[in-house]
N, C-alpha and C positions, 0 to 999 in steps of 0.2 A: 489791102494796108490791116495790121493788126490795131486796135485799139486799147491802148493801154492809159490806165492811170496814177498817181501817184499820191500817197496818203501821207500828210507830214512833209510836206515838201520844201519848210523854210528852214531846214536845219542844215548843217554842212554834206551830211549823207545825202538829202534828200536835194537842196542843190547841186550837187552833182549827179542826181540821177538825170535832173533837166538838164545840165548839158550833153549830157552823153543820148538821153532820149531826142533831144533838139534836131539832130542828126543823123539819129536812126533811119535808113533809107526805107525801114521795111516797117515800120509804125506809125501810128499817130497818136501822139498824148490830148488828149482829150480834155482830160478833169486833172487840176492839182489843189489840194486843199491845203489850210491850215486855218487853223483857229485864231489863233496870235492877228495875221494876215489877212484874213476873208474881206474883201472887197476892192481888194489891191490888186494891183497888176502886178505880173512876175517882173517886168522891167523897172518899174519903181521900186518895187521888194530888193531886186538883185540887178543892177545896172547892169553887169556883166554879159545880162543877158538881154540886155536892150536889143530887138530887132533879130533876138532869134526865137521868140516863144511869144505869141499873141493870146496869151490868157491871163484869167484874172483868178485869185486865189477862193477858194468858196471853203465853207464850214463841212463837215463829213457826214454824208449823208448815205449809207452802203447801199438801199433801196436804190434811189438814184444812181449811184456809183453801175450799179450792175447793169442798169437799162445802156448805159454808154460806155462800157469796158468791156476786154474779155477778156481782159489780165489788172491785177492790182495790186503793186509794192507797197506795200507799208511802212513807212522810214520813221516808226514813231518809238517813242520810250518800252521796254520792257514793261509788264501791264496793261499800258494803251493797247498794245498787238491785240493781248487775249481777247481783247474786250471788242474787238470788233470786228476779226477775223471769220470764227461763224457765222456772222450776218454776214460778209461776204460770200462767201463756200454757198452757203443756203441761198443766197440769190443766183448764185449760179457762175459766181467768179475764178477764177486762178487764180492766186497769190503767191508773189515772194514775199518774204517775209524779213526785213534787215534787223528787227529787236531780238534778242537771245529767246524770247519767249517757249518756243518748237526746237532750240537746239540738242535740249536737254531730253535724251527719253524717259528719264525715271522722274515719276512726278515727286517723289520723297528728294533726289538728291537735287532738281530744281527748286524744291522748296527749302532746303536747306541753305543753299547761297542767295538765292530772291528772296519770294512771298510766297502763297498763296497761288495757288492755279486751277483757274477760272475753265479753261478748256482743256482739262485732261484727255479727253475721250479723241484728241486730234495728234498726241504725242507720239501714238503710234504712226501712225499715217505722213506725216510731216516727212520729206525726204533733205537730208541734210545736205546742201547743195555748193559743194566743192567739189566741181567736174573734173579735174585732174584727178581725183581719187573715184569716186561713187558717179560718173557718167552714166551708166544704164539704168540709174533710177531715177535719173530727171525728168526726159522726156513726159512721161505720162504720167506725174504728179499733178495731185491737184494745191500742193501746198507745198511749196520750198521754205527751208529754215538756211537763210542764207548763212554762212560762216563769219565769226566776227574776225577782227583784224589782227591779233594773235595769235589767234586758233591757226588762221589761216597761214601764217609765211611759219609758225611750227611743224602744221601737217605737210606741209610739202618740203620743209627740207627734210624732216625725218623719214617719210614714209619708205624711198629705197633700201635705207636699212630694217627698217621694223619689217618690211615688207621678206625680207632675205633673210631675217634674224640673224643679223649678223652682230648688232649689240645688245649688251643688257640693261633690258627696259628700267631697271630698278636703279639704273645709274645715270637719267636723264637728269640733265638741269639745261633749263632753260632763263638765259638773260637776255630781255626785249627793252629798247627802246624806242618811243613815240614820238610822234607829234605831235605839238596839244589840240589841234583840230579834232586829235580821237575822244579830248573830251567832251566833245557837242557845243553849240552853238548859246547854250542857256549862259547867262553871267555865273561866273563862279570867281572868290579869292582865287584861291592856286590859279587859275590858270588866266589869272589879268598879267597884262605885260611885263609891271615892274614886278612881278612874281618868279615869272620865267625866265625873262633878259636875265643873261649871263648867267643862269643858274645849269642846273642837273641834280635830279633829285630821284629817285627811288618812290614807289606808292605803292598801296594798295599790298602791305603786307601785313601778314601773313596769307591772307587771302583772298588774293584778286578773283573778281569772279568768270576772269574767262578760263580759268583753272581744270573744274571739272569738263568744261568740252573740249579742254585739250586734251586732260586725261580719257575721256571717252574715244576720242578721234582714234587716237596714239594704240590703246588699249584693243581698238577694232581692227588697227593694221597689224597688231603685234599677236591676234590671237589668245590677249590675256589680258588680264588686270594690271593699269601703269599709271603707277606715282609718282607726279614729278620735283620736281623743287622748282619753282617760277616764280622771275623779279622784275616785275616791268619798270620803266624806268621814264620820265619825260624829260624831251629833250626842247629844246629853245629853239623850234621849227616848227613851220604851220605845218606839213607833211611830210611821213614817211613813218617805215615801222622796220628796225633790224632787229632781226632775232638770231642771236649767237645759239647754239644746240651744242651741248658737251655731253659725250657719252661714251662707257669704255666698249671697245670691242670685241667681240666671243672671242677670237680668232685671229692672226698676224694678219694685217692687209696693207698692199701698198694702195700710195697715190695712184699711181694709173687706175691699178683695180678700184678701185672708188670711184673716178672719173668715169672710167667704163661704165660701170655700174649707172650713174646718173643721167650720163649720155643717154644710154640705151630706154630708161626708164620713162623718159623724158622727152625722148626722140620725136614722137609725133605731139607733144604739147607746142602749141603757139604761145603759148604765156609762161612757158619755166623756160628761163636761159640758164643754162647750165656754165657757169664759167670757163675759161683758159685757166689750167694750172697757173697757180700764181698770182692770179687776180681774185679778188675780193670785193665782194658786192660796199655798194656804193645809196646811199637813197636818194640820193642827188640825179642818179642813173637812170630811174623809176620814175620819176614824179607827174604825175599826170597820167598816168598809162596803167596798163589792166597786167605789167609783167611783174613777173617773181624773176628776181636773179640770184642765182646759189652761186655759194663760194665753197669749198672743200679744203680744210686742213686735218695733218694727221700729225698727230704728237707720239712718236714712236717711244720715245725716254718715260710715259706714261700709259703709254695703250691707248687713248684716247683718241676720238674721231671728234673732230670739231667741223661743225655744218653751219653758214653763217647765208640766211635767205634776208634780201630785202623788197621790201611792196612798199606801194603808197598806200597807204590805210584806210583813205576815202576811194579807192577805184580799184586793186583788185581785194583790197580788204573789206568794200562796202558794194559801191555802188557799181563799180565794174565788174563785178562778181556774178550781181544781182541782174545784169543782162544778159553776161553769160549763159546766167540760168534759164533767164525769159527765151535768150534761141533757142536755145535745146526744148522746152519748153511747148514753141510754134513750131518745130521742123527747119526754122531757118536755120542758114551757116552759123555756125558757134562764134562766129568771129567778127560778125555781122556788128558794123557801127563802132567796134573795137579795137582794132588797129591803127591808134594814137600813137606814132613815137614819143617818147616820153620829153618831159620841157625840159631843156639845159642850155643855158646854167640856170 
C-alpha cells in the first residue's frame, strides 16, 4: 500500500480528495491536516464521511508528514502551497499540488497575476498534470502542478483542433460557467445562498487568474503564443463547469470530420467522452465523476467551430485529476479508484 497524506483537507477540494482516497484500493491515507479543525475527527467535521475514515485532523508538520507519507496532496490556497512544498520535497515526499503556485512556468507571468513567488527554482521542475495531454512527463515527476478547473475543460475541448492546426488561435473565445463550489468553502458575501440563488452573473473580468494558465497550455498545443478572450460566470448550482469555446476554422471542415478527429484523438482516454452528433454536454451528466464530456457544433454560416466541455469542477477539475496523477506517479493503473459513474439526478 502506498502511504498518502492530504494537506488542507477541510475545503471542498480537500473533502473530495478524502472521499476518493477513502475507497482507493492501493493507497493508505495516513494523515489529513487542517489548522482550523486540528484535533477534530474527519467524521465530526464532515458527517458525510462518518464510517469511511478513522482519522483526526492535525496541524501541518512537513517533517512529520515525510516520515509517514510517500506522497502528499497540497490542497491549500496559492502562496500557502509555495511556502510548504520546498520543505516537503526536501524531506523526500512527492507532491501533487492543487494550488496555482506551480502551474505557470514564467515567474514574471505568475507574479503579474498573483503575487511574489518564493520558490521560483521549482517552476521549471513542476510537471503540468493534465494526463490526457502530458501523460509521459508525469510518472517520473517529483512535483505535479494539478491544473485548474477552467483550464482543464478548455484544454481538453480545444486540444485536437490546436494540435491539428485546424483553427486560428487568435480567434479563440471561451465562455465558461461554474458552480459555486469553485469559489471555495470560506465564507464570502458573493457566494452566500441569497446572493447566488436565482441569479446568474459574470465575474473576474477582464483578468481572471486562470487566463494565463489557459493561454500557456493552448500555446503549447498550438506551437505559438495564444491570447484568448475568457469570460467566467457563476451558476446557482453546487458543482460543474460548462465551457463553450469558439474559434474560426482555418479551412472548411465538415461536422463528420470534426467528430472523427475528436474520437480518434481521445479513443484511448477513459475519462474523455466525445458525445454523438446532435448531443451536447450537460453538467448534470458528469456530477461526482472524473469524466469530461465533449460536444461539437459547426456554424457553417460564420466558419466557426463550437466545442463544449462539461466537467465536475471538484473531480476532473481538481481532486479526481489529482488522484489520476497520483496513480501515474505510483505506477498504478491510471483509472484506479476513479471509475465512479456520475450521480444522476
